[in-house]
PQR file of N, CA, C, O and H, with PARSE charges and radii, in Angstrom:
ATOM      1  N   MET A   1    -155.859 119.671  10.753 -0.4000 1.5000
ATOM      2  CA  MET A   1    -155.052 119.451  11.935 -0.0000 2.0000
ATOM      3  C   MET A   1    -154.658 120.788  12.565  0.5500 1.7000
ATOM      4  O   MET A   1    -154.751 120.956  13.781 -0.5500 1.4000
ATOM      5  N   GLU A   2    -154.222 121.729  11.742 -0.4000 1.5000
ATOM      6  CA  GLU A   2    -153.795 123.022  12.257 -0.0000 2.0000
ATOM      7  C   GLU A   2    -154.982 123.818  12.795  0.5500 1.7000
ATOM      8  O   GLU A   2    -154.852 124.512  13.803 -0.5500 1.4000
ATOM      9  H   GLU A   2    -154.147 121.592  10.754  0.4000 1.0000
ATOM     10  N   SER A   3    -156.130 123.727  12.141 -0.4000 1.5000
ATOM     11  CA  SER A   3    -157.303 124.457  12.616 -0.0000 2.0000
ATOM     12  C   SER A   3    -157.786 123.922  13.961  0.5500 1.7000
ATOM     13  O   SER A   3    -158.303 124.684  14.778 -0.5500 1.4000
ATOM     14  H   SER A   3    -156.236 123.163  11.322  0.4000 1.0000
ATOM     15  N   GLU A   4    -157.626 122.626  14.200 -0.4000 1.5000
ATOM     16  CA  GLU A   4    -158.005 122.059  15.497 -0.0000 2.0000
ATOM     17  C   GLU A   4    -157.107 122.608  16.607  0.5500 1.7000
ATOM     18  O   GLU A   4    -157.582 122.909  17.702 -0.5500 1.4000
ATOM     19  H   GLU A   4    -157.206 122.007  13.537  0.4000 1.0000
ATOM     20  N   ALA A   5    -155.821 122.735  16.325 -0.4000 1.5000
ATOM     21  CA  ALA A   5    -154.883 123.262  17.322 -0.0000 2.0000
ATOM     22  C   ALA A   5    -155.207 124.721  17.632  0.5500 1.7000
ATOM     23  O   ALA A   5    -155.177 125.123  18.795 -0.5500 1.4000
ATOM     24  H   ALA A   5    -155.435 122.490  15.436  0.4000 1.0000
ATOM     25  N   LEU A   6    -155.514 125.514  16.614 -0.4000 1.5000
ATOM     26  CA  LEU A   6    -155.861 126.914  16.835 -0.0000 2.0000
ATOM     27  C   LEU A   6    -157.176 127.041  17.593  0.5500 1.7000
ATOM     28  O   LEU A   6    -157.342 127.949  18.407 -0.5500 1.4000
ATOM     29  H   LEU A   6    -155.538 125.187  15.669  0.4000 1.0000
ATOM     30  N   GLU A   7    -158.102 126.137  17.327 -0.4000 1.5000
ATOM     31  CA  GLU A   7    -159.382 126.168  18.025 -0.0000 2.0000
ATOM     32  C   GLU A   7    -159.194 125.865  19.513  0.5500 1.7000
ATOM     33  O   GLU A   7    -159.850 126.477  20.356 -0.5500 1.4000
ATOM     34  H   GLU A   7    -157.967 125.399  16.666  0.4000 1.0000
ATOM     35  N   GLN A   8    -158.314 124.938  19.836 -0.4000 1.5000
ATOM     36  CA  GLN A   8    -158.059 124.599  21.230 -0.0000 2.0000
ATOM     37  C   GLN A   8    -157.344 125.741  21.951  0.5500 1.7000
ATOM     38  O   GLN A   8    -157.609 125.985  23.128 -0.5500 1.4000
ATOM     39  H   GLN A   8    -157.781 124.441  19.151  0.4000 1.0000
ATOM     40  N   VAL A   9    -156.460 126.431  21.277 -0.4000 1.5000
ATOM     41  CA  VAL A   9    -155.749 127.556  21.881 -0.0000 2.0000
ATOM     42  C   VAL A   9    -156.730 128.678  22.208  0.5500 1.7000
ATOM     43  O   VAL A   9    -156.531 129.393  23.191 -0.5500 1.4000
ATOM     44  H   VAL A   9    -156.245 126.233  20.321  0.4000 1.0000
ATOM     45  N   GLY A  10    -157.754 128.844  21.432 -0.4000 1.5000
ATOM     46  CA  GLY A  10    -158.741 129.886  21.678 -0.0000 2.0000
ATOM     47  C   GLY A  10    -159.519 129.687  22.957  0.5500 1.7000
ATOM     48  O   GLY A  10    -160.126 130.637  23.452 -0.5500 1.4000
ATOM     49  H   GLY A  10    -157.915 128.264  20.634  0.4000 1.0000
ATOM     50  N   HIS A  11    -159.525 128.489  23.511 -0.4000 1.5000
ATOM     51  CA  HIS A  11    -160.297 128.193  24.713 -0.0000 2.0000
ATOM     52  C   HIS A  11    -159.454 128.205  25.984  0.5500 1.7000
ATOM     53  O   HIS A  11    -159.961 127.857  27.051 -0.5500 1.4000
ATOM     54  H   HIS A  11    -159.032 127.717  23.108  0.4000 1.0000
ATOM     55  N   LEU A  12    -158.189 128.594  25.902 -0.4000 1.5000
ATOM     56  CA  LEU A  12    -157.345 128.645  27.090 -0.0000 2.0000
ATOM     57  C   LEU A  12    -157.718 129.853  27.943  0.5500 1.7000
ATOM     58  O   LEU A  12    -158.123 130.882  27.402 -0.5500 1.4000
ATOM     59  H   LEU A  12    -157.777 128.877  25.035  0.4000 1.0000
ATOM     60  N   PRO A  13    -157.591 129.752  29.249 -0.5600 1.5000
ATOM     61  CA  PRO A  13    -157.880 130.902  30.115  0.2800 2.0000
ATOM     62  C   PRO A  13    -156.899 132.050  29.862  0.5500 1.7000
ATOM     63  O   PRO A  13    -155.831 131.847  29.284 -0.5500 1.4000
ATOM     64  N   PHE A  14    -157.270 133.248  30.297 -0.4000 1.5000
ATOM     65  CA  PHE A  14    -156.458 134.434  30.018 -0.0000 2.0000
ATOM     66  C   PHE A  14    -155.108 134.395  30.710  0.5500 1.7000
ATOM     67  O   PHE A  14    -154.161 135.028  30.242 -0.5500 1.4000
ATOM     68  H   PHE A  14    -158.138 133.413  30.766  0.4000 1.0000
ATOM     69  N   TYR A  15    -154.994 133.662  31.818 -0.4000 1.5000
ATOM     70  CA  TYR A  15    -153.747 133.685  32.584 -0.0000 2.0000
ATOM     71  C   TYR A  15    -152.707 132.702  32.075  0.5500 1.7000
ATOM     72  O   TYR A  15    -151.600 132.660  32.613 -0.5500 1.4000
ATOM     73  H   TYR A  15    -155.763 133.147  32.198  0.4000 1.0000
ATOM     74  N   ILE A  16    -153.017 131.925  31.075 -0.4000 1.5000
ATOM     75  CA  ILE A  16    -152.033 131.028  30.472 -0.0000 2.0000
ATOM     76  C   ILE A  16    -151.441 131.748  29.267  0.5500 1.7000
ATOM     77  O   ILE A  16    -152.151 132.083  28.319 -0.5500 1.4000
ATOM     78  H   ILE A  16    -153.916 131.960  30.638  0.4000 1.0000
ATOM     79  N   THR A  17    -150.132 131.981  29.316 -0.4000 1.5000
ATOM     80  CA  THR A  17    -149.464 132.716  28.241 -0.0000 2.0000
ATOM     81  C   THR A  17    -148.573 131.783  27.445  0.5500 1.7000
ATOM     82  O   THR A  17    -148.167 130.721  27.917 -0.5500 1.4000
ATOM     83  H   THR A  17    -149.555 131.709  30.087  0.4000 1.0000
ATOM     84  N   GLY A  18    -148.287 132.194  26.263 -0.4000 1.5000
ATOM     85  CA  GLY A  18    -147.407 131.423  25.410 -0.0000 2.0000
ATOM     86  C   GLY A  18    -145.952 131.673  25.745  0.5500 1.7000
ATOM     87  O   GLY A  18    -145.633 132.563  26.534 -0.5500 1.4000
ATOM     88  H   GLY A  18    -148.616 133.057  25.879  0.4000 1.0000
ATOM     89  N   PRO A  19    -145.072 130.892  25.151 -0.5600 1.5000
ATOM     90  CA  PRO A  19    -143.643 131.088  25.402  0.2800 2.0000
ATOM     91  C   PRO A  19    -143.180 132.460  24.904  0.5500 1.7000
ATOM     92  O   PRO A  19    -143.516 132.873  23.794 -0.5500 1.4000
ATOM     93  N   GLY A  20    -142.417 133.147  25.724 -0.4000 1.5000
ATOM     94  CA  GLY A  20    -141.875 134.442  25.335 -0.0000 2.0000
ATOM     95  C   GLY A  20    -142.826 135.602  25.519  0.5500 1.7000
ATOM     96  O   GLY A  20    -142.465 136.740  25.219 -0.5500 1.4000
ATOM     97  H   GLY A  20    -142.143 132.811  26.625  0.4000 1.0000
ATOM     98  N   GLN A  21    -144.036 135.351  26.006 -0.4000 1.5000
ATOM     99  CA  GLN A  21    -144.998 136.431  26.218 -0.0000 2.0000
ATOM    100  C   GLN A  21    -144.991 136.865  27.678  0.5500 1.7000
ATOM    101  O   GLN A  21    -144.607 136.101  28.563 -0.5500 1.4000
ATOM    102  H   GLN A  21    -144.329 134.427  26.251  0.4000 1.0000
ATOM    103  N   THR A  22    -145.419 138.096  27.916 -0.4000 1.5000
ATOM    104  CA  THR A  22    -145.469 138.628  29.273 -0.0000 2.0000
ATOM    105  C   THR A  22    -146.648 138.028  30.020  0.5500 1.7000
ATOM    106  O   THR A  22    -147.759 137.951  29.495 -0.5500 1.4000
ATOM    107  H   THR A  22    -145.732 138.717  27.197  0.4000 1.0000
ATOM    108  N   ASP A  23    -146.393 137.605  31.250 -0.4000 1.5000
ATOM    109  CA  ASP A  23    -147.437 137.045  32.100 -0.0000 2.0000
ATOM    110  C   ASP A  23    -148.152 138.200  32.797  0.5500 1.7000
ATOM    111  O   ASP A  23    -147.665 138.725  33.798 -0.5500 1.4000
ATOM    112  H   ASP A  23    -145.490 137.668  31.676  0.4000 1.0000
ATOM    113  N   GLY A  24    -149.289 138.586  32.271 -0.4000 1.5000
ATOM    114  CA  GLY A  24    -150.016 139.741  32.780 -0.0000 2.0000
ATOM    115  C   GLY A  24    -150.516 139.568  34.199  0.5500 1.7000
ATOM    116  O   GLY A  24    -150.526 140.526  34.972 -0.5500 1.4000
ATOM    117  H   GLY A  24    -149.684 138.159  31.458  0.4000 1.0000
ATOM    118  N   LEU A  25    -150.932 138.364  34.556 -0.4000 1.5000
ATOM    119  CA  LEU A  25    -151.429 138.123  35.907 -0.0000 2.0000
ATOM    120  C   LEU A  25    -150.319 138.294  36.938  0.5500 1.7000
ATOM    121  O   LEU A  25    -150.542 138.879  37.997 -0.5500 1.4000
ATOM    122  H   LEU A  25    -150.924 137.585  33.928  0.4000 1.0000
ATOM    123  N   MET A  26    -149.130 137.790  36.638 -0.4000 1.5000
ATOM    124  CA  MET A  26    -148.010 137.929  37.568 -0.0000 2.0000
ATOM    125  C   MET A  26    -147.616 139.399  37.718  0.5500 1.7000
ATOM    126  O   MET A  26    -147.345 139.857  38.827 -0.5500 1.4000
ATOM    127  H   MET A  26    -148.949 137.315  35.777  0.4000 1.0000
ATOM    128  N   VAL A  27    -147.584 140.127  36.623 -0.4000 1.5000
ATOM    129  CA  VAL A  27    -147.249 141.555  36.677 -0.0000 2.0000
ATOM    130  C   VAL A  27    -148.282 142.295  37.522  0.5500 1.7000
ATOM    131  O   VAL A  27    -147.926 143.154  38.330 -0.5500 1.4000
ATOM    132  H   VAL A  27    -147.804 139.755  35.721  0.4000 1.0000
ATOM    133  N   GLY A  28    -149.549 141.967  37.339 -0.4000 1.5000
ATOM    134  CA  GLY A  28    -150.601 142.609  38.124 -0.0000 2.0000
ATOM    135  C   GLY A  28    -150.487 142.318  39.607  0.5500 1.7000
ATOM    136  O   GLY A  28    -150.677 143.213  40.430 -0.5500 1.4000
ATOM    137  H   GLY A  28    -149.838 141.270  36.682  0.4000 1.0000
ATOM    138  N   ILE A  29    -150.179 141.075  39.959 -0.4000 1.5000
ATOM    139  CA  ILE A  29    -150.033 140.702  41.365 -0.0000 2.0000
ATOM    140  C   ILE A  29    -148.817 141.383  41.982  0.5500 1.7000
ATOM    141  O   ILE A  29    -148.867 141.808  43.136 -0.5500 1.4000
ATOM    142  H   ILE A  29    -150.025 140.348  39.290  0.4000 1.0000
ATOM    143  N   ILE A  30    -147.727 141.493  41.226 -0.4000 1.5000
ATOM    144  CA  ILE A  30    -146.534 142.177  41.740 -0.0000 2.0000
ATOM    145  C   ILE A  30    -146.843 143.648  42.006  0.5500 1.7000
ATOM    146  O   ILE A  30    -146.446 144.185  43.040 -0.5500 1.4000
ATOM    147  H   ILE A  30    -147.687 141.148  40.289  0.4000 1.0000
ATOM    148  N   ILE A  31    -147.541 144.297  41.090 -0.4000 1.5000
ATOM    149  CA  ILE A  31    -147.912 145.705  41.275 -0.0000 2.0000
ATOM    150  C   ILE A  31    -148.832 145.848  42.482  0.5500 1.7000
ATOM    151  O   ILE A  31    -148.667 146.768  43.283 -0.5500 1.4000
ATOM    152  H   ILE A  31    -147.863 143.860  40.250  0.4000 1.0000
ATOM    153  N   LEU A  32    -149.799 144.942  42.616 -0.4000 1.5000
ATOM    154  CA  LEU A  32    -150.710 144.980  43.758 -0.0000 2.0000
ATOM    155  C   LEU A  32    -149.953 144.797  45.074  0.5500 1.7000
ATOM    156  O   LEU A  32    -150.243 145.481  46.055 -0.5500 1.4000
ATOM    157  H   LEU A  32    -149.933 144.195  41.966  0.4000 1.0000
ATOM    158  N   ALA A  33    -148.995 143.887  45.100 -0.4000 1.5000
ATOM    159  CA  ALA A  33    -148.207 143.651  46.317 -0.0000 2.0000
ATOM    160  C   ALA A  33    -147.363 144.875  46.663  0.5500 1.7000
ATOM    161  O   ALA A  33    -147.282 145.258  47.830 -0.5500 1.4000
ATOM    162  H   ALA A  33    -148.759 143.330  44.303  0.4000 1.0000
ATOM    163  N   LEU A  34    -146.736 145.490  45.666 -0.4000 1.5000
ATOM    164  CA  LEU A  34    -145.925 146.684  45.925 -0.0000 2.0000
ATOM    165  C   LEU A  34    -146.776 147.841  46.437  0.5500 1.7000
ATOM    166  O   LEU A  34    -146.382 148.541  47.370 -0.5500 1.4000
ATOM    167  H   LEU A  34    -146.801 145.178  44.717  0.4000 1.0000
ATOM    168  N   VAL A  35    -147.930 148.040  45.833 -0.4000 1.5000
ATOM    169  CA  VAL A  35    -148.830 149.105  46.288 -0.0000 2.0000
ATOM    170  C   VAL A  35    -149.292 148.820  47.713  0.5500 1.7000
ATOM    171  O   VAL A  35    -149.381 149.736  48.530 -0.5500 1.4000
ATOM    172  H   VAL A  35    -148.250 147.471  45.075  0.4000 1.0000
ATOM    173  N   GLY A  36    -149.586 147.567  48.013 -0.4000 1.5000
ATOM    174  CA  GLY A  36    -150.001 147.205  49.363 -0.0000 2.0000
ATOM    175  C   GLY A  36    -148.923 147.472  50.392  0.5500 1.7000
ATOM    176  O   GLY A  36    -149.208 147.993  51.469 -0.5500 1.4000
ATOM    177  H   GLY A  36    -149.514 146.823  47.349  0.4000 1.0000
ATOM    178  N   VAL A  37    -147.682 147.121  50.072 -0.4000 1.5000
ATOM    179  CA  VAL A  37    -146.573 147.358  51.005 -0.0000 2.0000
ATOM    180  C   VAL A  37    -146.369 148.853  51.218  0.5500 1.7000
ATOM    181  O   VAL A  37    -146.147 149.291  52.347 -0.5500 1.4000
ATOM    182  H   VAL A  37    -147.450 146.697  49.197  0.4000 1.0000
ATOM    183  N   VAL A  38    -146.440 149.630  50.161 -0.4000 1.5000
ATOM    184  CA  VAL A  38    -146.277 151.082  50.288 -0.0000 2.0000
ATOM    185  C   VAL A  38    -147.411 151.674  51.123  0.5500 1.7000
ATOM    186  O   VAL A  38    -147.164 152.524  51.978 -0.5500 1.4000
ATOM    187  H   VAL A  38    -146.620 149.274  49.244  0.4000 1.0000
ATOM    188  N   LEU A  39    -148.637 151.241  50.892 -0.4000 1.5000
ATOM    189  CA  LEU A  39    -149.761 151.775  51.662 -0.0000 2.0000
ATOM    190  C   LEU A  39    -149.668 151.403  53.137  0.5500 1.7000
ATOM    191  O   LEU A  39    -149.993 152.219  54.000 -0.5500 1.4000
ATOM    192  H   LEU A  39    -148.838 150.550  50.197  0.4000 1.0000
ATOM    193  N   ILE A  40    -149.233 150.197  53.434 -0.4000 1.5000
ATOM    194  CA  ILE A  40    -149.048 149.803  54.831 -0.0000 2.0000
ATOM    195  C   ILE A  40    -147.961 150.666  55.473  0.5500 1.7000
ATOM    196  O   ILE A  40    -148.107 151.091  56.619 -0.5500 1.4000
ATOM    197  H   ILE A  40    -148.969 149.535  52.733  0.4000 1.0000
ATOM    198  N   GLY A  41    -146.882 150.926  54.751 -0.4000 1.5000
ATOM    199  CA  GLY A  41    -145.820 151.783  55.271 -0.0000 2.0000
ATOM    200  C   GLY A  41    -146.290 153.203  55.500  0.5500 1.7000
ATOM    201  O   GLY A  41    -145.950 153.813  56.514 -0.5500 1.4000
ATOM    202  H   GLY A  41    -146.763 150.581  53.820  0.4000 1.0000
ATOM    203  N   VAL A  42    -147.062 153.735  54.579 -0.4000 1.5000
ATOM    204  CA  VAL A  42    -147.583 155.099  54.730 -0.0000 2.0000
ATOM    205  C   VAL A  42    -148.520 155.165  55.932  0.5500 1.7000
ATOM    206  O   VAL A  42    -148.465 156.116  56.711 -0.5500 1.4000
ATOM    207  H   VAL A  42    -147.338 153.240  53.755  0.4000 1.0000
ATOM    208  N   PHE A  43    -149.370 154.170  56.082 -0.4000 1.5000
ATOM    209  CA  PHE A  43    -150.288 154.140  57.224 -0.0000 2.0000
ATOM    210  C   PHE A  43    -149.522 154.053  58.540  0.5500 1.7000
ATOM    211  O   PHE A  43    -149.865 154.733  59.507 -0.5500 1.4000
ATOM    212  H   PHE A  43    -149.415 153.398  55.449  0.4000 1.0000
ATOM    213  N   TYR A  44    -148.498 153.229  58.577 -0.4000 1.5000
ATOM    214  CA  TYR A  44    -147.671 153.090  59.776 -0.0000 2.0000
ATOM    215  C   TYR A  44    -146.990 154.415  60.118  0.5500 1.7000
ATOM    216  O   TYR A  44    -147.005 154.844  61.272 -0.5500 1.4000
ATOM    217  H   TYR A  44    -148.220 152.676  57.791  0.4000 1.0000
ATOM    218  N   LEU A  45    -146.396 155.057  59.119 -0.4000 1.5000
ATOM    219  CA  LEU A  45    -145.726 156.332  59.374 -0.0000 2.0000
ATOM    220  C   LEU A  45    -146.718 157.431  59.731  0.5500 1.7000
ATOM    221  O   LEU A  45    -146.396 158.322  60.517 -0.5500 1.4000
ATOM    222  H   LEU A  45    -146.383 154.708  58.182  0.4000 1.0000
ATOM    223  N   TYR A  46    -147.912 157.379  59.166 -0.4000 1.5000
ATOM    224  CA  TYR A  46    -148.948 158.359  59.496 -0.0000 2.0000
ATOM    225  C   TYR A  46    -149.336 158.248  60.968  0.5500 1.7000
ATOM    226  O   TYR A  46    -149.498 159.257  61.654 -0.5500 1.4000
ATOM    227  H   TYR A  46    -148.173 156.656  58.527  0.4000 1.0000
ATOM    228  N   LEU A  47    -149.482 157.021  61.442 -0.4000 1.5000
ATOM    229  CA  LEU A  47    -149.839 156.831  62.848 -0.0000 2.0000
ATOM    230  C   LEU A  47    -148.752 157.360  63.771  0.5500 1.7000
ATOM    231  O   LEU A  47    -149.056 157.984  64.787 -0.5500 1.4000
ATOM    232  H   LEU A  47    -149.350 156.201  60.885  0.4000 1.0000
ATOM    233  N   HIS A  48    -147.513 157.122  63.438 -0.4000 1.5000
ATOM    234  CA  HIS A  48    -146.430 157.513  64.322 -0.0000 2.0000
ATOM    235  C   HIS A  48    -145.999 158.967  64.126  0.5500 1.7000
ATOM    236  O   HIS A  48    -145.340 159.531  64.999 -0.5500 1.4000
ATOM    237  H   HIS A  48    -147.266 156.615  62.612  0.4000 1.0000
ATOM    238  N   ALA A  49    -146.352 159.571  63.018 -0.4000 1.5000
ATOM    239  CA  ALA A  49    -146.033 160.980  62.815 -0.0000 2.0000
ATOM    240  C   ALA A  49    -146.887 161.854  63.728  0.5500 1.7000
ATOM    241  O   ALA A  49    -146.448 162.929  64.137 -0.5500 1.4000
ATOM    242  H   ALA A  49    -146.887 159.112  62.309  0.4000 1.0000
ATOM    243  N   TRP A  50    -148.078 161.418  64.048 -0.4000 1.5000
ATOM    244  CA  TRP A  50    -148.971 162.174  64.914 -0.0000 2.0000
ATOM    245  C   TRP A  50    -148.837 161.740  66.369  0.5500 1.7000
ATOM    246  O   TRP A  50    -149.653 162.125  67.206 -0.5500 1.4000
ATOM    247  H   TRP A  50    -148.435 160.545  63.716  0.4000 1.0000
ATOM    248  N   ASP A  51    -147.828 160.952  66.675 -0.4000 1.5000
ATOM    249  CA  ASP A  51    -147.641 160.427  68.026 -0.0000 2.0000
ATOM    250  C   ASP A  51    -148.912 159.765  68.533  0.5500 1.7000
ATOM    251  O   ASP A  51    -149.358 160.001  69.656 -0.5500 1.4000
ATOM    252  H   ASP A  51    -147.165 160.639  65.995  0.4000 1.0000
ATOM    253  N   CYS A  52    -149.467 158.950  67.695 -0.4000 1.5000
ATOM    254  CA  CYS A  52    -150.716 158.277  68.029 -0.0000 2.0000
ATOM    255  C   CYS A  52    -150.629 157.469  69.323  0.5500 1.7000
ATOM    256  O   CYS A  52    -151.573 157.514  70.112 -0.5500 1.4000
ATOM    257  H   CYS A  52    -149.105 158.758  66.783  0.4000 1.0000
ATOM    258  N   PRO A  53    -149.550 156.737  69.580 -0.5600 1.5000
ATOM    259  CA  PRO A  53    -149.510 155.996  70.850  0.2800 2.0000
ATOM    260  C   PRO A  53    -149.610 156.924  72.066  0.5500 1.7000
ATOM    261  O   PRO A  53    -150.308 156.604  73.028 -0.5500 1.4000
ATOM    262  N   ASP A  54    -148.924 158.059  72.032 -0.4000 1.5000
ATOM    263  CA  ASP A  54    -148.999 158.999  73.150 -0.0000 2.0000
ATOM    264  C   ASP A  54    -150.382 159.633  73.246  0.5500 1.7000
ATOM    265  O   ASP A  54    -150.930 159.800  74.335 -0.5500 1.4000
ATOM    266  H   ASP A  54    -148.357 158.319  71.250  0.4000 1.0000
ATOM    267  N   PHE A  55    -150.926 159.976  72.104 -0.4000 1.5000
ATOM    268  CA  PHE A  55    -152.251 160.587  72.090 -0.0000 2.0000
ATOM    269  C   PHE A  55    -153.302 159.616  72.612  0.5500 1.7000
ATOM    270  O   PHE A  55    -154.171 159.994  73.398 -0.5500 1.4000
ATOM    271  H   PHE A  55    -150.480 159.840  71.219  0.4000 1.0000
ATOM    272  N   CYS A  56    -153.219 158.378  72.175 -0.4000 1.5000
ATOM    273  CA  CYS A  56    -154.183 157.375  72.626 -0.0000 2.0000
ATOM    274  C   CYS A  56    -154.019 157.103  74.115  0.5500 1.7000
ATOM    275  O   CYS A  56    -155.007 156.862  74.809 -0.5500 1.4000
ATOM    276  H   CYS A  56    -152.513 158.071  71.537  0.4000 1.0000
ATOM    277  N   ALA A  57    -152.794 157.136  74.616 -0.4000 1.5000
ATOM    278  CA  ALA A  57    -152.566 156.905  76.042 -0.0000 2.0000
ATOM    279  C   ALA A  57    -153.162 158.046  76.868  0.5500 1.7000
ATOM    280  O   ALA A  57    -153.688 157.809  77.956 -0.5500 1.4000
ATOM    281  H   ALA A  57    -151.991 157.332  74.053  0.4000 1.0000
ATOM    282  N   LEU A  58    -153.085 159.276  76.368 -0.4000 1.5000
ATOM    283  CA  LEU A  58    -153.650 160.410  77.092 -0.0000 2.0000
ATOM    284  C   LEU A  58    -155.171 160.402  77.061  0.5500 1.7000
ATOM    285  O   LEU A  58    -155.819 160.880  77.993 -0.5500 1.4000
ATOM    286  H   LEU A  58    -152.657 159.468  75.485  0.4000 1.0000
ATOM    287  N   ALA A  59    -155.740 159.860  75.992 -0.4000 1.5000
ATOM    288  CA  ALA A  59    -157.189 159.854  75.850 -0.0000 2.0000
ATOM    289  C   ALA A  59    -157.837 158.914  76.857  0.5500 1.7000
ATOM    290  O   ALA A  59    -158.992 159.123  77.229 -0.5500 1.4000
ATOM    291  H   ALA A  59    -155.214 159.472  75.235  0.4000 1.0000
ATOM    292  N   TRP A  60    -157.142 157.909  77.297 -0.4000 1.5000
ATOM    293  CA  TRP A  60    -157.720 156.943  78.247 -0.0000 2.0000
ATOM    294  C   TRP A  60    -157.359 157.355  79.614  0.5500 1.7000
ATOM    295  O   TRP A  60    -157.737 156.691  80.579 -0.5500 1.4000
ATOM    296  H   TRP A  60    -156.204 157.739  76.995  0.4000 1.0000
TER
END
């Protein structure tokens, strides 16, 4: 009976965690979201640090 339960647990996908264990997929998604927000902010500030709107207006 116990070996059957252990055998079934071995076939669970990686994103299903047991009670009290860290959810690695959620941690990874949170890190990815934070990095994405920071990169979008850096890109936004980069565009405005060079006065891109004024530069683009002069180019046309």
